[in-house]
N, C-alpha and C positions, 0 to 999 in steps of 0.2 A: 354454410358459413355461419360462424359464431357471430350472434349479434351483441352489440354493446348497449348496456343501459346504465342511465344515471340512477345510483342508489340513493337512499335517503341521506346517507352521510355525505352526499356530493361527490363521491368517487364514482368512477366508471368500473363496472364489474363485468367479467365475461360470463357467458351462460354455461361454459363448460370449463371444467378444471384442466390446468396443466401445471407442469412442475415450474415453479419460479412465477415472479410477477412478470406480467406481459411486457411492461415498459423495460424492465431489466433484461428480459430476453432479447428485445430488439436492441437495445444498447450493447450487449454482449455481441450479437451477431455483427453489428457495424464495427464494434472495436476489434473483433477477431480479424476482419478483413483489413482494417487499418493498420494493425500491429504486423500482418503478414506482408503487405505493400512496403511498408517502411523497412521491415527486416530484410526482405529480399532486395532492397535497393531500388525498387520501382519508382518510388517518389520520396521525398524527403518529409520529414514530419511537418515542416513549414508549408510545403506544398499541399500535403493532403489537408491541413487545417484551412488553407486558404479555399481549396476545392469545395469542402464541406460547408465552410461558413458563408461563402458567397455563391454556393451551388444549391444542392437540395436542403440543406439546412434552413436557408431562407424561406423556401417554398413549403417545406414540411411544417414550419411553425405557423404558416398561415392557413393552410387547408388539410394537411395530412397527406399521406401517400396514395390512399384509394381515391380521394376526390381529384387529386393531380392526375392519377391515371385516367379518371373520367374525362378531364379537361383535354388530356394528351391525345384521346380519341377523336378530338375534333367533334364536328356535328353528330357523328355516330356514337359518341360517349365511350364508355368503358367496354362496350361490346366490340366496338372497332378497335380500341387500344389493344385488346387481347388477340383479335384477328390478326392485327398487323405485327405486334411485338412479342406475343408469347413464345415463338420460336427462338428469335434472337436472345430473349431474356433467359429462356431455359438453357440455351448453349452458353450464355455468359456465366450463368451460375454454376455451371459444372466445375469449371477450374478454380473456384473460389479458394483462397488459401486456408489452410489449417496450421497456423503457426505452432510450433512447439516452444514455449516461453522457457528456453533454457536460460541459465545465467548470462551466457554470451548475448543472446537475443535481448534478454531484458536490459542489459547494459547498452546496447546499441539503441534501443527505444529510449532508455533514460537520458542517454548523451543527446539524442536528437531532439528531445523535448525540453530538456532544461533550459530556463531563461539564461540570457547571458549575465555575467557577474555585474552586479550594481543594477540590475533592472528592478522591476517591480516586485513586491513581496505577494506572498501567497494571500494575505489580507487585502492587498490592493486589487489584486486579480479577482477575489471573491466579491469584493465590493462593486467592482465594474460589472462583473456578470450578473449580480443581483439587480443593479440599477437598470441594466438593459432588459433583463427578464421582466421587471415589474412594468417598465415601459411598454414592453411587447403585450403584457396581459391587459393593459389599459387600451392599447390600440386595437386589440381583438375584441374588446367590449363594443366598439363601434361597428363591428361587422353586423350585417343583417341577422347572421346566426348568433350574434352575440357572444362569439368566441367559443361557443360550445362545440365540442368534438362529436357529439351525437348527431349524426346527418346520415341519411340514405344517400348512396352513391347514385343509383339510378331511380 
């Protein structure tokens, strides 16, 4: 497992090189599945937004995926989590979508994502996002870990 360490610049650096920034890769993997689910009509853009914002997005912003897996294992921690869920998670991952972003699919995604006429502007949405993000950063500073992502899982 690659370890993550805090560098002198305050950024987190991986100990092994890979193509692209890790955060961008994670974002792309999630976006790919979102695009697939919306393009295939499995969920609407509004529904997937709701499920992410009020589901894993809330939890990931607090502790991150690995620590949440550790908690999900109960008293047995992440070891028990993998004993219990590695099979179902592997099976679930096999059919993940690989959307081809054709012009038709792009139009469907754009139409599903566009705000209604007369709704808030991009600047208004960006200001709301920034305000909430700054508030979350301040809340994270109150955590015993002081909001740092550098934690050992077990």
